[in-house]
C-alpha positions as CSV (number, residue, x, y, z in Angstrom):
1,M,22.7,11.5,27.4
2,G,25.6,10.2,25.0
3,T,23.3,6.6,24.4
4,V,20.7,8.2,23.5
5,G,22.2,10.8,21.2
6,Y,24.1,7.8,19.5
7,S,20.6,5.8,19.4
8,V,19.2,9.2,18.0
9,G,22.0,9.9,15.6
10,E,21.9,6.3,14.2
11,A,18.0,6.7,13.5
12,M,18.8,9.8,11.5
13,T,21.6,8.1,9.1
14,Y,20.4,4.7,8.1
15,P,20.3,4.4,4.4
16,G,16.7,5.4,2.9
17,D,14.8,8.3,1.8
18,D,12.8,8.7,5.1
19,S,11.9,11.8,6.4
20,T,13.5,13.4,9.5
21,A,10.1,13.2,11.0
22,A,9.5,9.7,9.9
23,R,13.1,9.0,11.2
24,L,12.2,10.5,14.6
25,A,8.8,9.4,14.8
26,G,10.3,5.6,14.1
27,W,12.9,5.8,17.0
28,A,10.3,7.0,19.1
29,R,8.2,3.7,18.5
30,E,11.4,1.6,18.7
31,H,11.9,3.0,22.4
32,E,8.2,2.7,23.8
33,L,7.3,6.3,23.4
34,G,4.3,5.3,20.8
35,A,1.6,7.0,22.9
36,V,3.7,10.2,22.7
37,V,3.8,10.0,18.8
38,D,0.2,9.6,18.8
39,K,-0.7,12.4,20.6
40,L,1.7,14.3,18.5
41,E,-0.3,13.6,15.7
42,N,-3.1,14.0,16.9
43,L,-2.6,17.5,18.2
44,R,-1.1,18.3,14.4
45,Y,-4.1,16.8,13.1
46,E,-6.5,19.4,15.2
47,L,-4.1,22.3,14.3
48,D,-4.1,21.2,10.4
49,P,-7.2,19.2,9.7
50,P,-7.9,18.5,6.3
51,R,-9.7,20.8,4.1
52,V,-13.4,20.5,4.0
53,G,-15.0,21.3,-0.2
54,G,-13.2,22.8,-2.9
55,S,-11.6,20.8,-5.9
56,P,-8.3,19.0,-6.4
57,P,-5.7,21.1,-7.7
58,S,-4.8,21.8,-11.2
59,E,-2.2,18.9,-11.6
60,A,-4.3,16.6,-9.8
61,L,-7.5,17.3,-12.1
62,A,-5.0,16.6,-15.1
63,R,-4.0,13.4,-13.6
64,M,-7.2,12.5,-13.2
65,R,-8.2,13.2,-16.8
66,A,-5.2,11.6,-18.3
67,T,-7.0,8.3,-19.1
68,A,-5.4,7.7,-22.7
69,P,-2.7,5.1,-22.5
70,T,1.0,6.2,-21.9
71,V,2.1,2.4,-22.8
72,P,1.4,0.5,-26.0
73,V,-1.4,-1.8,-25.8
74,L,-1.4,-4.2,-28.3
75,N,-3.8,-6.9,-27.5
76,R,-6.7,-7.4,-25.1
77,E,-6.5,-10.9,-23.6
78,V,-6.5,-9.0,-20.7
79,P,-9.8,-5.8,-21.2
80,L,-9.7,-2.4,-19.7
81,R,-12.2,-2.6,-16.3
82,S,-15.5,-0.7,-16.9
83,P,-15.4,2.8,-15.1
84,M,-15.7,2.6,-11.8
85,R,-18.8,4.9,-10.2
86,P,-17.3,7.1,-8.1
87,P,-18.2,7.9,-4.3
88,V,-19.2,11.4,-5.7
89,T,-21.3,12.8,-8.3
90,P,-21.6,14.2,-10.7
91,A,-18.2,12.2,-11.9
92,L,-15.1,15.0,-12.7
93,P,-13.8,14.2,-16.3
94,G,-11.8,11.1,-16.3
95,E,-13.1,10.3,-12.6
96,G,-13.2,6.5,-12.3
97,V,-12.0,5.7,-15.6
98,W,-9.2,2.9,-15.6
99,R,-6.1,3.6,-17.5
100,V,-3.4,1.4,-18.4
101,L,-0.3,1.6,-16.2
102,S,1.7,-1.1,-17.2
103,A,1.3,-3.0,-19.8
104,P,3.9,-6.2,-20.3
105,H,4.0,-8.2,-23.8
106,G,0.9,-5.6,-25.1
107,E,-1.5,-6.1,-22.3
108,P,-3.0,-4.0,-19.6
109,V,-2.1,-6.1,-16.7
110,V,-1.8,-2.9,-14.3
111,Q,-4.8,-0.7,-14.6
112,G,-5.3,2.7,-12.4
113,T,-8.3,5.1,-11.6
114,Y,-8.9,8.1,-9.7
115,V,-11.9,9.0,-7.5
116,R,-12.4,11.9,-4.6
117,P,-13.1,9.8,-1.6
118,D,-16.2,11.2,-0.1
119,S,-18.7,14.3,-0.7
120,D,-16.9,16.5,1.7
121,H,-13.5,16.0,1.3
122,T,-13.4,16.9,-2.8
123,S,-10.2,18.7,-3.0
124,Y,-8.2,15.3,-2.7
125,Q,-8.0,12.3,-4.4
126,A,-7.2,8.0,-3.9
127,A,-5.7,6.5,-6.2
128,I,-7.0,2.8,-7.2
129,A,-4.4,0.0,-8.6
130,W,-5.9,-3.1,-10.3
131,I,-3.6,-5.8,-11.1
132,S,-4.3,-9.1,-13.3
133,G,-3.6,-12.1,-10.7
134,K,-3.1,-14.6,-13.6
135,K,-0.7,-12.1,-15.7
136,A,1.5,-10.9,-12.6
137,R,3.8,-12.7,-10.0
138,F,4.1,-11.3,-6.8
139,E,7.1,-11.1,-4.1
140,L,7.1,-10.2,-0.9
141,H,10.7,-8.2,0.5
142,P,11.6,-7.2,3.9
143,G,12.6,-3.6,5.0
144,L,16.1,-2.6,6.4
145,R,14.5,-1.9,9.8
146,E,11.4,-3.6,9.5
147,P,10.2,-6.4,10.5
148,G,13.3,-6.7,12.1
149,G,15.1,-10.0,11.7
150,T,17.5,-11.4,8.7
151,F,16.3,-12.4,5.5
152,S,17.9,-14.0,2.6
153,V,15.6,-11.4,0.8
154,P,17.2,-7.8,0.0
155,P,15.4,-4.4,1.3
156,T,15.6,-3.3,-2.3
157,I,15.6,-4.3,-5.5
158,P,18.8,-4.1,-6.9
159,R,20.2,-3.5,-10.7
160,G,20.1,-7.1,-12.6
161,S,16.4,-7.9,-10.5
162,R,14.1,-5.1,-12.3
163,T,13.6,-6.7,-15.9
164,G,9.9,-7.0,-15.8
165,L,9.0,-5.2,-12.8
166,L,5.4,-3.9,-13.0
167,A,4.5,-2.6,-9.5
168,T,5.8,-1.9,-5.8
169,W,3.3,-1.0,-2.9
170,N,4.1,-0.9,0.6
171,G,4.1,-3.2,3.9
172,G,1.9,-2.5,6.8
173,F,1.7,-1.6,10.8
174,K,5.2,-2.3,12.3
175,V,6.0,-5.8,13.4
176,T,8.6,-4.7,16.0
177,D,6.5,-2.7,18.4
178,G,3.3,-5.0,17.7
179,G,1.4,-2.5,16.0
180,S,0.7,-4.8,13.1
181,R,-0.9,-7.4,15.7
182,G,0.5,-10.0,13.6
183,G,3.8,-11.3,12.0
184,F,6.1,-11.4,8.9
185,Y,7.3,-14.7,7.6
186,L,10.2,-15.2,4.8
187,N,11.7,-18.1,3.3
188,G,11.6,-20.0,6.3
189,E,12.7,-16.8,8.9
190,T,9.7,-15.1,11.2
191,A,9.8,-11.8,12.2
192,G,7.3,-11.2,15.0
193,R,4.4,-14.3,15.7
194,L,2.0,-15.3,12.9
195,R,-1.5,-14.7,14.5
196,E,-4.9,-16.9,13.7
197,G,-7.5,-14.4,12.6
198,A,-4.8,-11.9,11.7
199,A,-5.6,-10.4,7.8
200,S,-2.6,-11.9,5.8
201,E,-1.2,-11.3,2.3
202,V,0.2,-14.5,1.6
203,F,2.7,-15.1,-0.9
204,Y,3.2,-19.0,-2.8
205,K,6.0,-20.6,-4.7
206,D,4.1,-20.0,-8.0
207,G,4.6,-16.2,-7.7
208,S,0.5,-16.0,-6.6
209,I,-1.0,-14.1,-3.7
210,R,-3.7,-14.8,-1.8
211,I,-5.3,-12.3,0.8
212,G,-7.5,-13.0,3.9
213,Q,-7.8,-14.4,7.3
214,W,-4.7,-16.2,8.6
215,G,-6.4,-19.8,10.2
216,R,-9.6,-19.7,8.0
217,D,-9.1,-18.6,4.4
218,M,-5.0,-20.0,4.3
219,G,-2.5,-21.0,6.6
220,M,1.2,-22.4,6.5
221,T,1.6,-25.3,4.0
222,P,5.2,-26.5,1.7
223,D,4.1,-23.6,-1.1
224,V,4.1,-20.6,1.2
225,V,7.1,-18.4,0.9
226,G,5.5,-15.5,2.5
227,V,3.7,-13.7,5.0
228,R,2.8,-10.4,6.0
229,Q,-0.1,-9.7,8.4
230,C,-1.8,-6.6,9.5
231,L,-4.7,-6.1,11.8
232,G,-8.0,-7.7,10.9
233,L,-10.2,-7.6,7.0
234,M,-11.8,-4.5,6.6
235,V,-13.8,-6.0,3.8
236,D,-14.6,-9.7,4.2
237,H,-17.3,-11.8,1.7
238,G,-17.4,-8.7,-0.4
239,E,-18.8,-6.5,2.6
240,V,-17.5,-3.7,4.8
241,V,-16.9,-5.4,8.1
242,P,-19.4,-4.4,10.7
243,D,-16.9,-3.3,13.3
244,I,-15.4,-0.9,10.6
245,D,-15.7,2.1,12.7
246,V,-14.3,0.6,16.2
247,D,-11.2,2.8,16.3
248,S,-9.2,0.4,18.4
249,K,-9.3,-2.3,15.6
250,W,-8.0,-0.1,13.1
251,G,-5.1,1.8,15.4
252,A,-4.6,4.1,18.0
253,T,-7.2,5.6,19.5
254,D,-9.5,8.1,17.1
255,Q,-7.0,7.5,14.2
256,S,-9.6,5.3,12.8
257,R,-12.0,8.5,11.9
258,M,-9.0,10.9,11.2
259,F,-8.8,11.8,7.2
260,V,-5.6,11.1,6.7
261,E,-3.3,9.0,4.1
262,R,-3.4,5.8,3.8
263,S,-3.5,2.8,2.1
264,G,-5.0,-0.8,1.9
265,V,-4.9,-4.3,-0.6
266,G,-7.6,-6.8,-1.3
267,V,-8.4,-9.6,-3.6
268,T,-11.4,-10.1,-5.6
269,A,-13.7,-13.2,-6.5
270,Q,-11.2,-13.8,-9.5
271,G,-8.1,-13.7,-7.7
272,D,-7.2,-10.0,-9.1
273,V,-5.6,-7.3,-7.0
274,I,-6.8,-4.1,-5.6
275,M,-4.9,-1.8,-4.0
276,V,-5.8,1.6,-2.7
277,V,-3.9,4.9,-1.5
278,G,-5.6,8.1,-0.3
279,Q,-4.6,11.4,0.7
280,A,-7.9,11.7,3.4
281,L,-9.4,8.7,4.1
282,T,-10.8,7.2,7.4
283,A,-10.6,3.1,8.2
284,R,-14.6,3.2,6.6
285,T,-13.8,5.1,3.7
286,L,-10.6,3.4,2.4
287,A,-12.6,-0.2,2.9
288,E,-15.5,1.4,1.1
289,L,-13.0,2.4,-1.8
290,M,-12.1,-1.5,-1.8
291,R,-14.8,-2.7,-1.8
292,Q,-16.8,-0.9,-4.6
293,A,-13.1,-1.5,-6.8
294,G,-14.5,-5.8,-6.4
295,A,-12.5,-7.0,-3.6
296,V,-14.2,-9.5,-1.7
297,R,-11.3,-9.6,0.7
298,A,-9.5,-6.7,1.9
299,M,-6.8,-5.1,4.6
300,P,-5.3,-2.2,5.9
301,L,-2.0,-1.5,5.4
302,D,0.0,1.3,6.7
303,M,-1.0,5.2,7.1
304,N,0.3,9.1,7.7
305,R,2.3,10.6,4.8
306,A,5.7,8.5,5.2
307,W,4.6,5.4,4.4
308,P,1.7,4.6,1.6
309,S,2.8,4.1,-1.9
310,F,2.0,2.6,-5.1
311,M,4.5,2.7,-8.3
312,S,3.9,1.9,-11.6
313,Y,7.2,0.9,-13.8
314,D,7.7,1.5,-17.4
315,P,10.5,-0.2,-19.3
316,T,10.3,1.5,-22.8
317,R,13.2,3.3,-22.3
318,D,15.1,0.7,-20.5
319,P,13.9,-2.7,-19.9
320,A,16.4,-3.8,-17.6
321,N,15.7,-0.4,-15.4
322,P,12.1,0.6,-15.7
323,K,11.2,4.0,-14.8
324,P,8.9,4.5,-11.6
325,T,6.2,6.8,-11.5
326,N,4.2,7.4,-7.9
327,I,0.4,6.6,-8.3
328,L,0.2,9.3,-6.2
329,D,2.5,12.1,-4.3
330,F,3.6,11.5,-1.0
331,E,6.5,11.9,1.2
332,N,8.9,9.2,-0.5
333,P,10.2,9.5,-4.1
334,P,9.1,6.9,-6.7
335,E,12.7,5.4,-6.8
336,R,12.4,4.5,-3.1
337,Y,12.4,0.7,-3.6
338,Y,15.2,1.5,-5.9
339,N,17.2,2.5,-2.8
340,Q,17.3,1.0,0.6
341,A,13.9,0.5,2.0
342,T,13.2,1.1,5.3
343,R,10.1,-1.0,5.4
344,D,9.2,-4.0,3.9
345,F,7.1,-4.2,0.6
346,V,5.5,-6.4,-2.3
347,A,7.0,-6.1,-6.2
348,V,5.1,-7.3,-8.9
349,Y,6.6,-8.6,-11.7
350,A,5.1,-10.1,-14.9
351,R,4.9,-13.8,-15.8
């Protein structure tokens, strides 16, 4: 009892913004109780399923309508994207219309839009972000507890490292318990095992990122500085993969078809990045959104309310400490990566 109490106490008091529920679930998965957590999540879903029909709440509608730039756009070497066709028609005001989220040097390098995810769950939103691959630089960070191991990069974005920060997004399924079915590599250190065929974010010395299948689209070369693997590709060759409805491929049994919070990331044919976070998505609807937004290869990241995130950063008031904003409101605050982050994440800077 004392050993268990100490272990749980440590999980409840480690640094970071994780909720009590997230800490307890994480502790259980770390101690081979993942099946219990899955059953509890399934039960909660059955007792409180996502709402069908209706409209998004007023604050969500206001966010969708707010397409005017909140940051100055001075030139258009990077053009604003053409509106995206929403999954639900007719579209609401502002739905599928891209707006500027971050504009370093006056260029709309990070853009975002909102859509309703499907014709049934019309009271929920999914947010899609687009990032110019040519105008941005991408860095991988470990978390305080995930993926495990010891790395030279901090599990946060500390003061002194925030100038030029444009965006951040979350990592994927856990490496420490094998849930990601892949590994994590950063600056010569590896946690888990890099798996051939795994969907992978790959980071290079020049600040670029590639997303694809490890061993086919990319592999270990001297210019690779980071690799984050998670499950398999959801979009490949510009199409949703044929086995997208196979539950066992995307997490615990049945959870792939649950309409829950999910996130994923992909790359366009031009090398730009697409990132999606949503409030009521299945594996299929997540993949469809990434494909509709232009991804030719895309992969899942994390799911459930505690983990998905996408933040943009506004340097208007303080370039050395830009103000973070959640593209959608999940469990963690927008300052999540200014604090000690429990899990790994990606930071995006202006070139």
